[in-house]
All heavy atoms as a GROMACS GRO file, in nm:
protein
  537
    1MET      N    1  -3.250  14.653  11.548
    1MET     CA    2  -3.386  14.665  11.597
    1MET      C    3  -3.408  14.576  11.722
    1MET      O    4  -3.361  14.464  11.705
    1MET     CB    5  -3.482  14.630  11.473
    1MET     CG    6  -3.626  14.662  11.514
    1MET     SD    7  -3.730  14.637  11.368
    1MET     CE    8  -3.734  14.795  11.319
    2SER      N    9  -3.474  14.618  11.815
    2SER     CA   10  -3.513  14.540  11.928
    2SER      C   11  -3.662  14.487  11.939
    2SER      O   12  -3.743  14.560  11.917
    2SER     CB   13  -3.477  14.628  12.060
    2SER     OG   14  -3.510  14.547  12.175
    3TYR      N   15  -3.666  14.374  11.964
    3TYR     CA   16  -3.809  14.309  11.958
    3TYR      C   17  -3.826  14.244  12.110
    3TYR      O   18  -3.745  14.193  12.158
    3TYR     CB   19  -3.818  14.193  11.868
    3TYR     CG   20  -3.813  14.229  11.729
    3TYR    CD1   21  -3.680  14.210  11.650
    3TYR    CD2   22  -3.914  14.291  11.657
    3TYR    CE1   23  -3.670  14.245  11.516
    3TYR    CE2   24  -3.898  14.333  11.523
    3TYR     CZ   25  -3.784  14.312  11.454
    3TYR     OH   26  -3.764  14.347  11.324
    4LYS      N   27  -3.939  14.267  12.142
    4LYS     CA   28  -3.979  14.200  12.278
    4LYS      C   29  -4.079  14.092  12.253
    4LYS      O   30  -4.188  14.115  12.181
    4LYS     CB   31  -4.048  14.292  12.374
    4LYS     CG   32  -4.079  14.231  12.510
    4LYS     CD   33  -4.143  14.328  12.607
    4LYS     CE   34  -4.179  14.257  12.726
    4LYS     NZ   35  -4.262  14.332  12.829
    5ILE      N   36  -4.044  13.964  12.279
    5ILE     CA   37  -4.135  13.856  12.270
    5ILE      C   38  -4.184  13.812  12.401
    5ILE      O   39  -4.122  13.802  12.503
    5ILE     CB   40  -4.046  13.724  12.209
    5ILE    CG1   41  -4.007  13.769  12.072
    5ILE    CG2   42  -4.126  13.606  12.204
    5ILE    CD1   43  -3.898  13.673  11.998
    6ILE      N   44  -4.321  13.790  12.384
    6ILE     CA   45  -4.394  13.755  12.522
    6ILE      C   46  -4.456  13.613  12.498
    6ILE      O   47  -4.480  13.571  12.383
    6ILE     CB   48  -4.509  13.850  12.551
    6ILE    CG1   49  -4.592  13.877  12.439
    6ILE    CG2   50  -4.439  13.982  12.586
    6ILE    CD1   51  -4.724  13.964  12.479
    7ARG      N   52  -4.460  13.547  12.613
    7ARG     CA   53  -4.517  13.399  12.612
    7ARG      C   54  -4.667  13.413  12.642
    7ARG      O   55  -4.716  13.511  12.672
    7ARG     CB   56  -4.436  13.325  12.705
    7ARG     CG   57  -4.283  13.319  12.684
    7ARG     CD   58  -4.249  13.236  12.558
    7ARG     NE   59  -4.292  13.095  12.543
    7ARG     CZ   60  -4.247  12.996  12.601
    7ARG    NH1   61  -4.132  13.005  12.676
    7ARG    NH2   62  -4.301  12.875  12.616
    8LEU      N   63  -4.719  13.289  12.630
    8LEU     CA   64  -4.867  13.273  12.650
    8LEU      C   65  -4.923  13.340  12.763
    8LEU      O   66  -5.020  13.404  12.769
    8LEU     CB   67  -4.904  13.128  12.627
    8LEU     CG   68  -5.059  13.105  12.632
    8LEU    CD1   69  -5.136  13.175  12.520
    8LEU    CD2   70  -5.082  12.950  12.627
    9PRO      N   71  -4.870  13.325  12.886
    9PRO     CA   72  -4.929  13.369  13.016
    9PRO      C   73  -4.941  13.531  12.996
    9PRO      O   74  -5.037  13.583  13.046
    9PRO     CB   75  -4.846  13.327  13.120
    9PRO     CG   76  -4.785  13.195  13.085
    9PRO     CD   77  -4.762  13.221  12.918
   10GLU      N   78  -4.835  13.592  12.943
   10GLU     CA   79  -4.844  13.728  12.929
   10GLU      C   80  -4.952  13.779  12.817
   10GLU      O   81  -5.029  13.879  12.848
   10GLU     CB   82  -4.703  13.793  12.911
   10GLU     CG   83  -4.709  13.944  12.905
   10GLU     CD   84  -4.571  13.998  12.909
   10GLU    OE1   85  -4.474  13.947  12.915
   10GLU    OE2   86  -4.573  14.135  12.907
   11VAL      N   87  -4.961  13.700  12.716
   11VAL     CA   88  -5.067  13.728  12.608
   11VAL      C   89  -5.193  13.715  12.669
   11VAL      O   90  -5.275  13.808  12.650
   11VAL     CB   91  -5.041  13.635  12.482
   11VAL    CG1   92  -5.148  13.658  12.379
   11VAL    CG2   93  -4.895  13.665  12.422
   12LYS      N   94  -5.224  13.610  12.747
   12LYS     CA   95  -5.351  13.592  12.815
   12LYS      C   96  -5.382  13.713  12.911
   12LYS      O   97  -5.499  13.753  12.904
   12LYS     CB   98  -5.364  13.459  12.886
   12LYS     CG   99  -5.350  13.345  12.797
   12LYS     CD  100  -5.344  13.201  12.875
   12LYS     CE  101  -5.434  13.186  12.981
   12LYS     NZ  102  -5.404  13.062  13.051
   13ASN      N  103  -5.277  13.748  12.978
   13ASN     CA  104  -5.294  13.859  13.078
   13ASN      C  105  -5.332  13.989  13.015
   13ASN      O  106  -5.427  14.073  13.052
   13ASN     CB  107  -5.179  13.867  13.166
   13ASN     CG  108  -5.186  13.974  13.276
   13ASN    OD1  109  -5.303  13.973  13.335
   13ASN    ND2  110  -5.079  14.056  13.300
   14LYS      N  111  -5.252  14.021  12.899
   14LYS     CA  112  -5.283  14.147  12.828
   14LYS      C  113  -5.410  14.163  12.761
   14LYS      O  114  -5.480  14.260  12.752
   14LYS     CB  115  -5.168  14.163  12.720
   14LYS     CG  116  -5.031  14.214  12.765
   14LYS     CD  117  -4.937  14.248  12.663
   14LYS     CE  118  -4.830  14.326  12.720
   14LYS     NZ  119  -4.788  14.426  12.634
   15THR      N  120  -5.457  14.032  12.702
   15THR     CA  121  -5.582  14.040  12.623
   15THR      C  122  -5.708  14.003  12.701
   15THR      O  123  -5.804  14.028  12.655
   15THR     CB  124  -5.563  13.944  12.496
   15THR    OG1  125  -5.544  13.812  12.557
   15THR    CG2  126  -5.442  13.972  12.408
   16GLY      N  127  -5.687  13.933  12.800
   16GLY     CA  128  -5.796  13.879  12.870
   16GLY      C  129  -5.872  13.757  12.818
   16GLY      O  130  -5.976  13.713  12.856
   17LEU      N  131  -5.803  13.705  12.708
   17LEU     CA  132  -5.850  13.579  12.644
   17LEU      C  133  -5.799  13.456  12.693
   17LEU      O  134  -5.686  13.459  12.753
   17LEU     CB  135  -5.816  13.596  12.489
   17LEU     CG  136  -5.864  13.724  12.407
   17LEU    CD1  137  -5.812  13.722  12.275
   17LEU    CD2  138  -6.020  13.725  12.405
   18SER      N  139  -5.873  13.355  12.679
   18SER     CA  140  -5.831  13.226  12.721
   18SER      C  141  -5.726  13.158  12.610
   18SER      O  142  -5.717  13.208  12.493
   18SER     CB  143  -5.938  13.128  12.741
   18SER     OG  144  -5.998  13.096  12.616
   19ARG      N  145  -5.659  13.054  12.643
   19ARG     CA  146  -5.560  12.990  12.555
   19ARG      C  147  -5.636  12.939  12.430
   19ARG      O  148  -5.603  12.967  12.318
   19ARG     CB  149  -5.495  12.868  12.626
   19ARG     CG  150  -5.408  12.793  12.527
   19ARG     CD  151  -5.363  12.662  12.616
   19ARG     NE  152  -5.274  12.581  12.524
   19ARG     CZ  153  -5.296  12.511  12.420
   19ARG    NH1  154  -5.439  12.496  12.393
   19ARG    NH2  155  -5.226  12.443  12.353
   20SER      N  156  -5.752  12.881  12.446
   20SER     CA  157  -5.822  12.814  12.344
   20SER      C  158  -5.878  12.932  12.251
   20SER      O  159  -5.879  12.917  12.122
   20SER     CB  160  -5.946  12.735  12.392
   20SER     OG  161  -6.031  12.810  12.472
   21THR      N  162  -5.919  13.040  12.302
   21THR     CA  163  -5.971  13.162  12.226
   21THR      C  164  -5.860  13.213  12.134
   21THR      O  165  -5.889  13.248  12.026
   21THR     CB  166  -6.050  13.264  12.307
   21THR    OG1  167  -6.150  13.199  12.383
   21THR    CG2  168  -6.092  13.378  12.220
   22ILE      N  169  -5.735  13.220  12.204
   22ILE     CA  170  -5.628  13.278  12.123
   22ILE      C  171  -5.588  13.193  12.006
   22ILE      O  172  -5.583  13.240  11.890
   22ILE     CB  173  -5.503  13.300  12.233
   22ILE    CG1  174  -5.545  13.399  12.323
   22ILE    CG2  175  -5.377  13.315  12.143
   22ILE    CD1  176  -5.432  13.413  12.436
   23TYR      N  177  -5.580  13.076  12.030
   23TYR     CA  178  -5.558  12.978  11.913
   23TYR      C  179  -5.656  12.956  11.820
   23TYR      O  180  -5.626  12.946  11.701
   23TYR     CB  181  -5.495  12.839  11.979
   23TYR     CG  182  -5.359  12.840  12.024
   23TYR    CD1  183  -5.329  12.856  12.163
   23TYR    CD2  184  -5.259  12.822  11.936
   23TYR    CE1  185  -5.205  12.862  12.198
   23TYR    CE2  186  -5.122  12.834  11.983
   23TYR     CZ  187  -5.100  12.845  12.117
   23TYR     OH  188  -4.974  12.862  12.164
   24LEU      N  189  -5.780  12.962  11.854
   24LEU     CA  190  -5.888  12.960  11.760
   24LEU      C  191  -5.890  13.083  11.680
   24LEU      O  192  -5.900  13.088  11.552
   24LEU     CB  193  -6.029  12.958  11.840
   24LEU     CG  194  -6.148  12.942  11.744
   24LEU    CD1  195  -6.157  12.826  11.658
   24LEU    CD2  196  -6.278  12.943  11.837
   25SER      N  197  -5.869  13.196  11.739
   25SER     CA  198  -5.864  13.333  11.664
   25SER      C  199  -5.734  13.327  11.562
   25SER      O  200  -5.756  13.396  11.466
   25SER     CB  201  -5.850  13.457  11.771
   25SER     OG  202  -5.965  13.449  11.839
   26MET      N  203  -5.623  13.270  11.605
   26MET     CA  204  -5.515  13.254  11.520
   26MET      C  205  -5.558  13.181  11.393
   26MET      O  206  -5.519  13.214  11.285
   26MET     CB  207  -5.388  13.215  11.589
   26MET     CG  208  -5.322  13.283  11.680
   26MET     SD  209  -5.189  13.199  11.766
   26MET     CE  210  -5.118  13.096  11.644
   27ALA      N  211  -5.616  13.065  11.433
   27ALA     CA  212  -5.658  12.969  11.310
   27ALA      C  213  -5.748  13.055  11.210
   27ALA      O  214  -5.744  13.026  11.094
   27ALA     CB  215  -5.720  12.854  11.364
   28LYS      N  216  -5.827  13.138  11.262
   28LYS     CA  217  -5.929  13.206  11.187
   28LYS      C  218  -5.852  13.333  11.118
   28LYS      O  219  -5.919  13.406  11.040
   28LYS     CB  220  -6.044  13.257  11.260
   28LYS     CG  221  -6.130  13.144  11.308
   28LYS     CD  222  -6.253  13.204  11.383
   28LYS     CE  223  -6.343  13.094  11.428
   28LYS     NZ  224  -6.463  13.145  11.504
   29GLY      N  225  -5.738  13.365  11.153
   29GLY     CA  226  -5.672  13.489  11.103
   29GLY      C  227  -5.698  13.615  11.172
   29GLY      O  228  -5.673  13.726  11.108
   30ASN      N  229  -5.754  13.608  11.280
   30ASN     CA  230  -5.805  13.731  11.355
   30ASN      C  231  -5.727  13.768  11.480
   30ASN      O  232  -5.740  13.848  11.554
   30ASN     CB  233  -5.952  13.702  11.414
   30ASN     CG  234  -6.044  13.672  11.302
   30ASN    OD1  235  -6.023  13.746  11.188
   30ASN    ND2  236  -6.143  13.601  11.331
   31PHE      N  237  -5.598  13.700  11.486
   31PHE     CA  238  -5.506  13.724  11.592
   31PHE      C  239  -5.358  13.704  11.542
   31PHE      O  240  -5.330  13.621  11.452
   31PHE     CB  241  -5.541  13.617  11.712
   31PHE     CG  242  -5.489  13.673  11.838
   31PHE    CD1  243  -5.539  13.759  11.922
   31PHE    CD2  244  -5.362  13.608  11.874
   31PHE    CE1  245  -5.482  13.801  12.055
   31PHE    CE2  246  -5.295  13.640  12.008
   31PHE     CZ  247  -5.364  13.733  12.087
   32PRO      N  248  -5.260  13.785  11.593
   32PRO     CA  249  -5.117  13.765  11.555
   32PRO      C  250  -5.087  13.616  11.566
   32PRO      O  251  -5.103  13.551  11.654
   32PRO     CB  252  -5.051  13.859  11.640
   32PRO     CG  253  -5.149  13.957  11.687
   32PRO     CD  254  -5.269  13.884  11.700
   33LYS      N  255  -4.994  13.580  11.473
   33LYS     CA  256  -4.930  13.441  11.466
   33LYS      C  257  -4.823  13.435  11.564
   33LYS      O  258  -4.752  13.544  11.597
   33LYS     CB  259  -4.896  13.405  11.330
   33LYS     CG  260  -4.991  13.420  11.226
   33LYS     CD  261  -5.092  13.290  11.232
   33LYS     CE  262  -5.182  13.282  11.124
   33LYS     NZ  263  -5.288  13.201  11.149
   34THR      N  264  -4.796  13.320  11.622
   34THR     CA  265  -4.682  13.287  11.698
   34THR      C  266  -4.558  13.292  11.624
   34THR      O  267  -4.552  13.283  11.494
   34THR     CB  268  -4.698  13.147  11.768
   34THR    OG1  269  -4.704  13.046  11.663
   34THR    CG2  270  -4.813  13.149  11.851
   35ILE      N  271  -4.444  13.312  11.691
   35ILE     CA  272  -4.307  13.295  11.645
   35ILE      C  273  -4.241  13.176  11.708
   35ILE      O  274  -4.261  13.168  11.839
   35ILE     CB  275  -4.216  13.413  11.679
   35ILE    CG1  276  -4.286  13.544  11.593
   35ILE    CG2  277  -4.080  13.415  11.633
   35ILE    CD1  278  -4.232  13.672  11.640
   36SER      N  279  -4.180  13.096  11.643
   36SER     CA  280  -4.124  12.970  11.696
   36SER      C  281  -3.984  13.015  11.757
   36SER      O  282  -3.909  13.083  11.696
   36SER     CB  283  -4.097  12.874  11.581
   36SER     OG  284  -4.034  12.758  11.640
   37LEU      N  285  -3.978  12.982  11.893
   37LEU     CA  286  -3.845  13.010  11.971
   37LEU      C  287  -3.759  12.898  11.972
   37LEU      O  288  -3.638  12.915  11.985
   37LEU     CB  289  -3.894  13.069  12.100
   37LEU     CG  290  -3.999  13.190  12.105
   37LEU    CD1  291  -4.025  13.208  12.258
   37LEU    CD2  292  -3.923  13.303  12.049
   38SER      N  293  -3.822  12.781  11.970
   38SER     CA  294  -3.740  12.660  11.976
   38SER      C  295  -3.831  12.549  11.942
   38SER      O  296  -3.936  12.572  11.893
   38SER     CB  297  -3.689  12.632  12.112
   38SER     OG  298  -3.803  12.596  12.211
   39GLU      N  299  -3.784  12.426  11.947
   39GLU     CA  300  -3.864  12.308  11.906
   39GLU      C  301  -3.997  12.308  11.977
   39GLU      O  302  -4.110  12.266  11.924
   39GLU     CB  303  -3.791  12.184  11.937
   39GLU     CG  304  -3.805  12.076  11.825
   39GLU     CD  305  -3.714  11.964  11.864
   39GLU    OE1  306  -3.588  11.974  11.819
   39GLU    OE2  307  -3.759  11.867  11.930
   40ARG      N  308  -4.004  12.354  12.098
   40ARG     CA  309  -4.127  12.338  12.182
   40ARG      C  310  -4.175  12.466  12.244
   40ARG      O  311  -4.256  12.466  12.340
   40ARG     CB  312  -4.109  12.239  12.284
   40ARG     CG  313  -4.076  12.090  12.235
   40ARG     CD  314  -4.056  12.004  12.354
   40ARG     NE  315  -4.161  12.006  12.440
   40ARG     CZ  316  -4.204  11.903  12.530
   40ARG    NH1  317  -4.157  11.787  12.503
   40ARG    NH2  318  -4.295  11.922  12.614
   41ALA      N  319  -4.121  12.565  12.196
   41ALA     CA  320  -4.157  12.707  12.256
   41ALA      C  321  -4.199  12.805  12.147
   41ALA      O  322  -4.142  12.813  12.048
   41ALA     CB  323  -4.051  12.765  12.351
   42VAL      N  324  -4.304  12.878  12.178
   42VAL     CA  325  -4.356  12.990  12.094
   42VAL      C  326  -4.376  13.112  12.177
   42VAL      O  327  -4.399  13.114  12.286
   42VAL     CB  328  -4.487  12.948  12.005
   42VAL    CG1  329  -4.457  12.833  11.905
   42VAL    CG2  330  -4.595  12.928  12.103
   43GLY      N  331  -4.377  13.217  12.104
   43GLY     CA  332  -4.413  13.348  12.163
   43GLY      C  333  -4.474  13.447  12.052
   43GLY      O  334  -4.485  13.401  11.939
   44TRP      N  335  -4.514  13.552  12.108
   44TRP     CA  336  -4.570  13.655  12.014
   44TRP      C  337  -4.492  13.792  12.031
   44TRP      O  338  -4.426  13.813  12.140
   44TRP     CB  339  -4.710  13.684  12.057
   44TRP     CG  340  -4.815  13.595  12.039
   44TRP    CD1  341  -4.897  13.582  11.931
   44TRP    CD2  342  -4.847  13.469  12.103
   44TRP    NE1  343  -4.983  13.465  11.932
   44TRP    CE2  344  -4.952  13.392  12.038
   44TRP    CE3  345  -4.789  13.414  12.221
   44TRP    CZ2  346  -4.990  13.272  12.088
   44TRP    CZ3  347  -4.828  13.280  12.276
   44TRP    CH2  348  -4.944  13.220  12.202
   45LEU      N  349  -4.488  13.860  11.918
   45LEU     CA  350  -4.424  13.988  11.926
   45LEU      C  351  -4.514  14.078  12.009
   45LEU      O  352  -4.631  14.093  11.973
   45LEU     CB  353  -4.401  14.040  11.794
   45LEU     CG  354  -4.282  13.994  11.709
   45LEU    CD1  355  -4.290  14.057  11.572
   45LEU    CD2  356  -4.150  14.025  11.774
   46ASP      N  357  -4.456  14.144  12.107
   46ASP     CA  358  -4.542  14.231  12.200
   46ASP      C  359  -4.599  14.344  12.110
   46ASP      O  360  -4.711  14.373  12.131
   46ASP     CB  361  -4.451  14.290  12.306
   46ASP     CG  362  -4.526  14.363  12.410
   46ASP    OD1  363  -4.634  14.324  12.458
   46ASP    OD2  364  -4.482  14.486  12.440
   47SER      N  365  -4.525  14.401  12.013
   47SER     CA  366  -4.573  14.500  11.943
   47SER      C  367  -4.696  14.459  11.856
   47SER      O  368  -4.793  14.534  11.833
   47SER     CB  369  -4.469  14.552  11.834
   47SER     OG  370  -4.423  14.457  11.759
   48GLU      N  371  -4.701  14.336  11.805
   48GLU     CA  372  -4.814  14.287  11.734
   48GLU      C  373  -4.947  14.275  11.830
   48GLU      O  374  -5.052  14.296  11.784
   48GLU     CB  375  -4.792  14.157  11.665
   48GLU     CG  376  -4.688  14.176  11.544
   48GLU     CD  377  -4.664  14.050  11.466
   48GLU    OE1  378  -4.716  13.938  11.515
   48GLU    OE2  379  -4.591  14.049  11.361
   49ILE      N  380  -4.918  14.221  11.948
   49ILE     CA  381  -5.032  14.218  12.036
   49ILE      C  382  -5.089  14.356  12.077
   49ILE      O  383  -5.212  14.379  12.076
   49ILE     CB  384  -4.991  14.144  12.171
   49ILE    CG1  385  -4.939  13.992  12.138
   49ILE    CG2  386  -5.098  14.137  12.276
   49ILE    CD1  387  -5.039  13.910  12.059
   50GLU      N  388  -5.004  14.448  12.099
   50GLU     CA  389  -5.026  14.593  12.127
   50GLU      C  390  -5.116  14.643  12.006
   50GLU      O  391  -5.224  14.703  12.024
   50GLU     CB  392  -4.905  14.668  12.152
   50GLU     CG  393  -4.841  14.643  12.287
   50GLU     CD  394  -4.931  14.672  12.402
   50GLU    OE1  395  -5.018  14.763  12.396
   50GLU    OE2  396  -4.910  14.602  12.503
   51GLN      N  397  -5.068  14.626  11.888
   51GLN     CA  398  -5.152  14.668  11.768
   51GLN      C  399  -5.288  14.603  11.753
   51GLN      O  400  -5.377  14.672  11.728
   51GLN     CB  401  -5.073  14.636  11.635
   51GLN     CG  402  -4.951  14.731  11.618
   51GLN     CD  403  -4.864  14.677  11.488
   51GLN    OE1  404  -4.886  14.578  11.435
   51GLN    NE2  405  -4.773  14.759  11.454
   52TRP      N  406  -5.292  14.469  11.777
   52TRP     CA  407  -5.412  14.398  11.781
   52TRP      C  408  -5.517  14.462  11.891
   52TRP      O  409  -5.623  14.491  11.858
   52TRP     CB  410  -5.391  14.255  11.818
   52TRP     CG  411  -5.520  14.171  11.816
   52TRP    CD1  412  -5.589  14.120  11.699
   52TRP    CD2  413  -5.593  14.141  11.930
   52TRP    NE1  414  -5.699  14.055  11.745
   52TRP    CE2  415  -5.708  14.061  11.875
   52TRP    CE3  416  -5.598  14.172  12.054
   52TRP    CZ2  417  -5.806  14.009  11.958
   52TRP    CZ3  418  -5.684  14.117  12.139
   52TRP    CH2  419  -5.791  14.039  12.095
   53LEU      N  420  -5.451  14.497  12.009
   53LEU     CA  421  -5.532  14.558  12.105
   53LEU      C  422  -5.582  14.688  12.069
   53LEU      O  423  -5.708  14.733  12.084
   53LEU     CB  424  -5.466  14.560  12.231
   53LEU     CG  425  -5.455  14.442  12.323
   53LEU    CD1  426  -5.344  14.453  12.425
   53LEU    CD2  427  -5.573  14.390  12.379
   54ASP      N  428  -5.494  14.771  12.016
   54ASP     CA  429  -5.536  14.902  11.964
   54ASP      C  430  -5.654  14.885  11.859
   54ASP      O  431  -5.748  14.978  11.867
   54ASP     CB  432  -5.416  14.984  11.900
   54ASP     CG  433  -5.318  15.024  11.998
   54ASP    OD1  434  -5.345  15.026  12.120
   54ASP    OD2  435  -5.200  15.053  11.954
   55LYS      N  436  -5.642  14.799  11.772
   55LYS     CA  437  -5.746  14.788  11.679
   55LYS      C  438  -5.886  14.741  11.728
   55LYS      O  439  -5.998  14.794  11.698
   55LYS     CB  440  -5.707  14.688  11.560
   55LYS     CG  441  -5.602  14.727  11.473
   55LYS     CD  442  -5.566  14.623  11.369
   55LYS     CE  443  -5.456  14.668  11.290
   55LYS     NZ  444  -5.401  14.559  11.193
   56ARG      N  445  -5.870  14.650  11.824
   56ARG     CA  446  -6.001  14.610  11.907
   56ARG      C  447  -6.056  14.721  11.983
   56ARG      O  448  -6.180  14.737  11.983
   56ARG     CB  449  -5.967  14.494  11.988
   56ARG     CG  450  -5.917  14.371  11.932
   56ARG     CD  451  -6.014  14.299  11.856
   56ARG     NE  452  -6.133  14.262  11.941
   56ARG     CZ  453  -6.230  14.181  11.908
   56ARG    NH1  454  -6.232  14.128  11.788
   56ARG    NH2  455  -6.319  14.147  12.001
   57ILE      N  456  -5.979  14.803  12.043
   57ILE     CA  457  -6.031  14.920  12.120
   57ILE      C  458  -6.101  15.013  12.020
   57ILE      O  459  -6.205  15.062  12.054
   57ILE     CB  460  -5.908  14.986  12.201
   57ILE    CG1  461  -5.881  14.899  12.316
   57ILE    CG2  462  -5.952  15.122  12.260
   57ILE    CD1  463  -5.744  14.930  12.381
   58ALA      N  464  -6.028  15.051  11.917
   58ALA     CA  465  -6.079  15.137  11.812
   58ALA      C  466  -6.218  15.096  11.757
   58ALA      O  467  -6.308  15.173  11.748
   58ALA     CB  468  -5.983  15.166  11.697
   59ALA      N  469  -6.230  14.969  11.724
   59ALA     CA  470  -6.353  14.900  11.678
   59ALA      C  471  -6.459  14.911  11.777
   59ALA      O  472  -6.565  14.938  11.740
   59ALA     CB  473  -6.319  14.758  11.625
   60SER      N  474  -6.422  14.888  11.897
   60SER     CA  475  -6.530  14.902  12.002
   60SER      C  476  -6.584  15.027  12.025
   60SER      O  477  -6.710  15.044  12.047
   60SER     CB  478  -6.465  14.851  12.136
   60SER     OG  479  -6.562  14.845  12.236
   61LYS      N  480  -6.500  15.132  12.021
   61LYS     CA  481  -6.534  15.272  12.026
   61LYS      C  482  -6.630  15.311  11.920
   61LYS      O  483  -6.723  15.385  11.932
   61LYS     CB  484  -6.417  15.363  12.037
   61LYS     CG  485  -6.335  15.356  12.174
   61LYS     CD  486  -6.225  15.462  12.185
   61LYS     CE  487  -6.164  15.448  12.320
   61LYS     NZ  488  -6.039  15.544  12.322
   62VAL      N  489  -6.601  15.272  11.793
   62VAL     CA  490  -6.671  15.301  11.679
   62VAL      C  491  -6.807  15.233  11.695
   62VAL      O  492  -6.922  15.286  11.673
   62VAL     CB  493  -6.610  15.251  11.544
   62VAL    CG1  494  -6.703  15.270  11.434
   62VAL    CG2  495  -6.480  15.337  11.512
   63ALA      N  496  -6.811  15.111  11.736
   63ALA     CA  497  -6.937  15.038  11.756
   63ALA      C  498  -7.021  15.102  11.856
   63ALA      O  499  -7.143  15.106  11.853
   63ALA     CB  500  -6.908  14.890  11.791
   64ASN      N  501  -6.957  15.152  11.978
   64ASN     CA  502  -7.040  15.209  12.079
   64ASN      C  503  -7.088  15.348  12.042
   64ASN      O  504  -7.207  15.385  12.083
   64ASN     CB  505  -6.945  15.232  12.200
   64ASN     CG  506  -6.925  15.098  12.267
   64ASN    OD1  507  -7.000  14.998  12.266
   64ASN    ND2  508  -6.818  15.087  12.347
   65ASN      N  509  -7.023  15.420  11.955
   65ASN     CA  510  -7.074  15.551  11.903
   65ASN      C  511  -7.186  15.525  11.808
   65ASN      O  512  -7.275  15.605  11.804
   65ASN     CB  513  -6.958  15.626  11.844
   65ASN     CG  514  -6.873  15.682  11.940
   65ASN    OD1  515  -6.891  15.704  12.069
   65ASN    ND2  516  -6.744  15.718  11.903
   66GLU      N  517  -7.181  15.429  11.723
   66GLU     CA  518  -7.280  15.398  11.638
   66GLU      C  519  -7.421  15.360  11.709
   66GLU      O  520  -7.523  15.385  11.654
   66GLU     CB  521  -7.247  15.291  11.528
   66GLU     CG  522  -7.139  15.347  11.448
   66GLU     CD  523  -7.096  15.226  11.341
   66GLU    OE1  524  -7.140  15.115  11.354
   66GLU    OE2  525  -7.006  15.260  11.264
   67SER      N  526  -7.402  15.286  11.814
   67SER     CA  527  -7.524  15.239  11.883
   67SER      C  528  -7.586  15.340  11.974
   67SER      O  529  -7.688  15.329  12.018
   67SER     CB  530  -7.493  15.104  11.957
   67SER     OG  531  -7.394  15.143  12.057
   68SER      N  532  -7.514  15.454  11.989
   68SER     CA  533  -7.568  15.556  12.082
   68SER      C  534  -7.668  15.645  12.026
   68SER      O  535  -7.676  15.664  11.917
   68SER     CB  536  -7.448  15.646  12.138
   68SER     OG  537  -7.355  15.570  12.212
   0.00000   0.00000   0.00000
């Protein structure tokens, strides 16, 4: 199985979130957790970030339809 791991700059670019918002959301359990790559490096599974984005988009569409 092949995994793509992305680092913080790409996560920020994909989500539009700041570093502090990403880590705060992780602490609250609302964002995918990091994967330790080495002693001082972490990354995220690209597939988990994509799934998180899909859920956010779907929730936004539902909220927009309810308010219309």
